[in-house]
C-alpha positions in Angstrom: 178.1 89.6 144.9 179.7 92.9 146.1 178.8 94.5 142.8 175.1 93.7 143.3 175.2 94.9 147.0 176.7 98.2 145.8 174.0 98.7 143.2 171.3 98.1 145.9 172.9 100.3 148.6 173.7 103.2 146.3 170.1 104.4 146.3 169.7 103.9 150.0 172.7 106.1 151.0 175.4 107.1 148.5 173.2 108.2 145.7 170.0 108.8 147.6 167.6 110.5 145.1 166.4 113.1 147.6 169.4 113.7 149.9 172.3 113.4 147.5 171.1 113.7 143.9 168.2 116.0 145.0 165.7 115.2 142.3 162.0 114.7 142.6 161.7 117.3 145.4 158.4 119.0 144.5 156.1 116.1 145.2 158.3 114.9 148.1 157.9 118.1 150.1 154.2 118.5 149.2 153.0 115.2 150.5 155.2 114.8 153.6 152.7 116.6 156.0 151.7 113.2 157.4 153.4 109.8 157.7 150.5 108.1 155.9 150.9 110.4 152.9 154.7 110.0 152.9 154.5 106.2 153.1 151.8 106.0 150.5 153.8 108.2 148.1 157.0 106.3 148.7 155.4 102.9 148.1 153.7 104.2 144.9 157.0 105.6 143.6 158.9 102.4 144.4 156.3 100.2 142.6 156.4 102.4 139.5 160.2 102.6 139.6 160.7 98.8 140.0 158.2 97.9 137.3 159.4 100.5 134.8 163.1 99.6 135.2 162.3 95.9 134.8 160.3 96.4 131.6 162.7 98.9 130.1 165.7 96.6 130.9 163.9 93.6 129.4 163.2 95.4 126.1 166.3 97.7 126.0 167.8 96.1 122.9 164.5 96.4 121.0 163.9 100.1 121.8 165.2 102.4 119.0 167.3 105.4 120.3 165.2 107.8 118.3 162.0 107.0 120.2 163.3 105.8 123.5 162.0 108.8 125.6 158.4 108.5 124.4 158.5 104.7 125.1 159.9 105.3 128.6 157.1 107.8 129.3 154.4 105.3 128.0 155.8 102.5 130.3 156.0 104.8 133.3 152.6 106.3 132.6 151.1 102.8 132.4 152.3 101.8 135.9 151.4 105.2 137.3 147.9 104.7 136.1 147.8 101.2 137.7 148.9 102.7 141.0 146.5 105.6 140.8 143.5 103.4 140.0 144.4 100.9 142.8 144.7 103.7 145.3 141.3 105.2 144.2 139.7 101.7 144.6 141.3 100.5 147.8 142.6 103.6 149.6 140.3 106.4 148.6 141.1 108.7 151.5 144.9 108.4 150.8 144.2 108.9 147.1 142.3 112.1 147.8 144.9 113.4 150.2 147.6 112.9 147.6 145.6 114.6 144.9 147.5 115.4 141.7 150.8 114.1 143.0 150.2 110.4 142.2 149.5 111.1 138.5 152.5 113.4 138.4 154.8 110.4 139.1 154.8 110.0 135.3 157.1 113.0 135.0 159.1 112.5 138.2 162.8 113.0 137.5 163.8 110.0 139.7 162.0 107.5 137.6 162.9 109.0 134.2 166.5 109.5 135.3 167.0 105.9 136.5 165.2 104.4 133.5 167.4 106.5 131.1 170.8 106.2 132.9 170.5 102.7 134.3 167.7 100.3 133.1 168.2 101.1 129.4 171.9 100.0 129.7 171.9 97.1 132.3 170.5 93.7 132.9 167.1 93.0 134.5 168.7 91.8 137.8 170.8 94.9 138.1 167.9 97.1 137.2 165.7 95.5 139.8 168.3 96.0 142.5 168.8 99.6 141.4 165.1 100.3 141.4 164.6 98.7 144.9 167.6 100.6 146.3 166.4 104.0 144.8 162.8 103.3 145.8 163.5 102.3 149.4 166.0 105.3 149.6 163.2 107.6 148.5 160.7 105.9 150.9 162.8 106.1 154.1 163.6 109.8 153.5 159.9 110.6 152.9 158.9 108.7 156.0 161.6 110.4 158.1 160.5 113.9 156.9 156.9 113.0 157.4 157.4 111.8 161.0 159.2 115.0 162.0 156.7 117.3 160.2 153.6 115.5 161.5 154.9 115.2 165.1 156.1 118.8 165.4 153.3 120.3 163.2 150.2 118.6 164.6 151.5 116.5 167.5 150.4 113.2 166.0 151.8 110.1 164.3 149.4 108.3 162.0 146.6 110.1 163.7 147.6 109.1 167.2 148.2 112.0 169.6 151.8 112.1 170.8 152.5 115.7 171.8 150.1 118.1 173.5 148.8 120.8 171.2 150.7 123.6 173.1 154.0 122.0 172.0 153.2 121.9 168.3 154.2 124.5 165.7 152.0 125.0 162.6 155.2 126.1 160.8 156.1 122.4 160.2 152.8 121.6 158.6 153.4 124.3 155.9 155.7 124.5 153.0 158.5 126.5 154.7 158.5 123.8 157.4 159.0 121.1 154.7 162.0 122.9 153.3 163.5 123.4 156.8 163.2 119.7 157.7 164.5 118.7 154.4 167.5 121.0 154.8 168.1 119.5 158.2 168.1 116.0 156.7 170.6 117.1 154.1 172.9 118.7 156.7 172.9 115.6 158.9 173.6 113.4 155.8 176.6 115.6 154.8 177.9 115.6 158.4 177.7 111.8 158.5 179.5 111.5 155.1 182.3 113.8 156.2 182.6 111.9 159.5 182.8 108.6 157.7 185.7 109.8 155.4 187.9 110.7 158.4 
């Protein structure tokens, strides 16, 4: 039981894809200007990661080593297309706000990395837990960054006005603000990890 709990919690904290492993940063920093975008991207990534890891793990013994990467890409691309089409059909405003970043999930290092290093070598149950942990770890960081950037950049959360306009800083809505907030999240994570070791 402890083994499965460790697999799940690794992605949330110890091996968080953004704060610790630091992969998949481009799309993460680009979409976190609002909580709706961050949450949408996190959910889309989690869905693709979970489904891809399950399928790859199910068929891992049937996939020849020589063509494993193209097969991984086809599986990931299939689930990315499903997410993209569902968002266009049911959440057109969010789909439009995300732009090219939803289709680019296909080449996201987080998914390819986990499929290659974990799902292709482990059982379906372990792969599911790993995907959920990594996906939720990605989701909570995106939401956290999004909240800070939206609140300080435009004074709103999910479109509801929280801060008066005179207290907002446009810096946080732009790319440098994204890097700054992300750096702060990493610094806090490292401080907590060091404190926990003492």
